[in-house]
N, C-alpha and C positions, 0 to 999 in steps of 0.2 A: 122867242115867240115866232110862230109861223103865221104869215098873213097871206091869204089867198088874194092874188092880184087879178087873175083872169082865168076863166074856164072856157075852153073851146073844144070843138069836136073835129076830129080828123078821120077821114075815111080809112086811112092806113093804120092809125094808132088808137082810135077810139077817143075817149074823153081825156083831154090834157089839162092838168091843173097847174097853173103858173103861180109860184109862191116866192116870197122873200122871207128871209130868216134874220132875226135880230136877237141880241143877247147871247151871242156865241163867244167863244174864246178859242180861236184857231191860230196856232202859231203860223206866222206869215213873214218870211224873211224880206218881203218886198214892202211891207207896211212900215210906216214911220216908227211906231213903237213895237214892231215885230209881232203884233197881234191884230187879227181882224175880228170884229164883233158882228159883222153883217155879211150876208150874201144877198145881193139885190135881186137876183132872178135865178130860179131853178125850175125847169119843166118836169113834171112827174105824171106818170099814169095815174088815173083815178084810183085804181086798186092799191097802189103804193101809198097814196095819201090815206085811204081808208084804213090801212094796216098801221099807219103811223100816228094818226091824230084821233083823240077821243073827244075833244071839245073844240068847237070852232071859236078861235080867239078873235079874229077880225077879218073883215073883207074890205079892201080898199081899192083905190084907183092908182094907176101907175104914176109915180113921181118921175122926174126927169131921168134919174139913173136907172130906175126899174124899166122904163119904157125903152131906153137904149139897149139894155140887156135883152129884152124881149125882141126888139127889132133885129138885133144882131143874130139871135138864135133863129128867128123866123126866116131870115135870108139864107142862113146856112141850112135850115131844114128844107126849104123849098129847093135848094140846090142839091139835096141828097147828102149833105155833109153833117147833119146833126140829128139827134133823136131826143128821147126823153128818158128819164130815170124810171126804172121799174122796180128798183130796190127801195127799201124803207128810207125815210128822210134822214135818219141818223147815219145810215150807211152812205147816203149821198153826201152828207157833210164830211164824213171821213174821206170819201173820194176826193172832194174839193181840197181838203187839207193836205192830202198826199200829193196832189198835182201842183201845189204851190212850191214844192221843192224840186220839181223837174225842170 
């Protein structure tokens, strides 16, 4: 399930949709049971979300972990060291899964 956590506008990137994802099954060598079921924060371009989502499942407020992920991303973004995903959400999850093994 994709949950919209926050929507914001950037002069450089346009509308940024911050989401969390639950109900995943990502192999993760760093996890206790070698599987991750959630991604607490991923920033996407609005167009990428539009291509990926057909029904809005939920909109929520940041929980502690989600807020930390957002704040970390925002600091890196302000420093010019982070961006947003412009690929579909499924491709973004694949990217995260691949980086877990690096």
